[in-house]
C-alpha positions, 0 to 999 in steps of 0.5 A, a space after each residue: 390417585 396412587 399412594 405409596 407409603 414412605 419409610 419412617 420420617 427418621 429414615 428419610 431425614 437421615 438419607 436427606 442429610 447424607 445427600 446434603 453432606 455429599 452435594 456440598 463439599 465440606 470445605 464450602 459449608 459455612 455457618 449462617 453467622 460467619 461473615 468473614 470475607 474471603 477471596 473465593 466469593 460465594 453468595 452467602 455470609 461466608 465461603 467458610 475459607 474453602 474451595 471447590 477443589 476436588 468437587 468434580 473428581 470421579 471418586 466424589 461422583 461415585 460416592 455422590 451417586 451412591 448416596 443420591 440413589 439411596 434417597 431416590 429409591 426411598 422416595 421416588 422409585 416406588 412410583 417410577 413406572 408412572 413418571 416416564 418423561 412427565 413433569 413432577 410437581 413436588 410438595 415436600 415435607 420435613 427434610 425433603 424440603 431441602 432436597 434438589 429432587 432433580 439432582 437425584 440419581 436414578 441408577 448407580 454407575 460403573 466405577 470411574 464415572 464422572 458427574 456429567 454422565 450420572 443418570 440424574 432425574 433431571 435428564 428424564 423429568 422436569 421438576 419443580 416445587 409447590 407449598 401445596 396444590 391449593 397454593 398453586 390454585 390461589 396464585 393462579 387466581 391472583 395472577 389472573 386478577 392482576 392480568 400478569 404474564 411472567 414471560 411478557 413485559 419489562 424486567 428489573 435486575 437488582 445486583 452488586 449492592 454496596 455493603 461497606 461505607 469504605 467502598 468507593 461507590 459509597 461516595 455517591 450516597 445522595 443523602 450526604 452522610 459522612 463515610 464515618 456515619 455510613 460505616 456506623 449505620 452499616 455496622 449497627 444494621 449488620 449487628 442487628 441482623 446478625 444478632 437476629 440470626 444468632 438469636 441473641 449471640 454476640 454478633 457485635 463482637 464479630 463486626 467490631 473485629 472486622 468479620 462483619 463485612 460482606 464481600 462484594 460479589 462482582 459476578 452479580 454485576 456482570 450477571 445483571 448486565 449480561 441478562 439486560 443485553 439478552 433482554 434488549 436483544 429479545 425486544 424487552 425493556 430491562 431496568 438495572 439497579 446497581 450500586 447504591 440504586 440496589 437499595 431497600 428504599 428503591 425496592 419498597 418505594 418504587 412501582 414494581 407492578 410494571 415488571 414481569 421479571 424481578 431478578 435479585 443477585 446478591 447475598 441472602 441472610 438466613 434464619 431458619 428458626 425465625 423466618 421473619 429475620 430471613 432476607 435479601 441483603 441490598 445496599 447497606 449504604 445510602 438508604 433512606 431514613 428507617 431503612 437498614 438495607 435488609 429486605 426481610 420477609 415481613 417487608 416482602 409481604 407488604 410489596 405489591 407486585 404485578 404477577 412477576 417471575 421472581 428469581 433470587 440469585 442468592 444463597 439459601 433463599 429457599 430455606 425457612 422454618 419448616 412447619 408440619 403440614 405447611 412446608 417451608 415458610 420463608 422468602 418463597 411464601 413472602 414473594 408469593 403473597 406479594 403477587 409472584 406466581 413463580 419464585 426461583 430460590 436457592 438451597 445452599 450457598 452458591 459459587 459466584 461465577 458458576 451462578 452467573 453463567 447459569 442465570 445468563 443461560 436460563 434467561 437466554 433460554 427463557 427469552 429466546 422463544 415466546 411461550 417458553 416456561 421458566 421450568 423448561 428454561 431452567 432445566 435446559 440451563 442445568 443440562 447445558 452446565 452438566 454437559 459443559 463438564 467444568 461445573 457438572 457437579 450438582 453443587 453448581 447447578 442443583 441448588 436453584 429450584 422453582 416454586 409455584 406455578 410451572 406455567 
């Protein structure tokens, strides 16, 4: 065992915050309670009214490399001689829980470099997270007891839910509720969720002024359909729940133990202070009695899964309340408790189109060869996106991380 002393917590957190400010363009940062719908759809509650223009400029790449390398030197470089090309299992603390270690830059490039040519840690090492080594041991025992294998069996893809009673798809609601009644229910459930996030703020006013409508993410539909085609081509069964079928009632009421991969492509709802109100937004229309359309952390704890790989293709699903010594408590822990040995989560609000491309490439890699691990498949998808240059900035490919058992 080799132990290296980190700088003071305040210095590490300062550098981690500086990295996050560089990796996420100011125009794309958003408030957790702003649900204003705009045309540039992100998998979050708002796009913040901005765009990614300029995110891939050489000036931005140079500044990112400088800030990223500063954090790399603080927390990784002392142990660099031992790393070589090995897999890195990262058990983080504090602000480091929100750092995509695979996007750290190991050396500062010459002037004029672009994002595709930076020396990311990703290019030499496979990286993934775990809450602790003991959690990995526990989920392996749980997986063995379930007889599960995350790379075999059928897949469930949940995408493109109905967020608004005004959506034409809501007319197919099976409970026969009127459009006005559905809109009222949606408004109440949204107000309730936003009030939870705002910790008692006036979320109802936002909803009543039309700011409570979540924008539809059409890219998630294409994403799920493309993944289903890949699964079929590889000889695997894929069930796809879209529209009103992408509901809380289905997720909680139907047998999920048969699935070895669960993929959710939708909006995420974050409450870092009160993680019990963090959740995944499913259909807000046509739910059964007592269901509001939000699959929250406490409800996920009660799911019974068959040791699947869970991929949360939604914004900020990896965040939660950071507890000293316990890591981040949020959706990741909830899905692990429910039976998932590996959970793919996201660290910030992501762009719809690039995320769909990344997820499709991830599954193409995962399904192409028997025995390919999720971490190897995701690393290959990230490298392909960097090489493609269009989405080479870490903003696009870095937010997704795998937590749990790398096998």
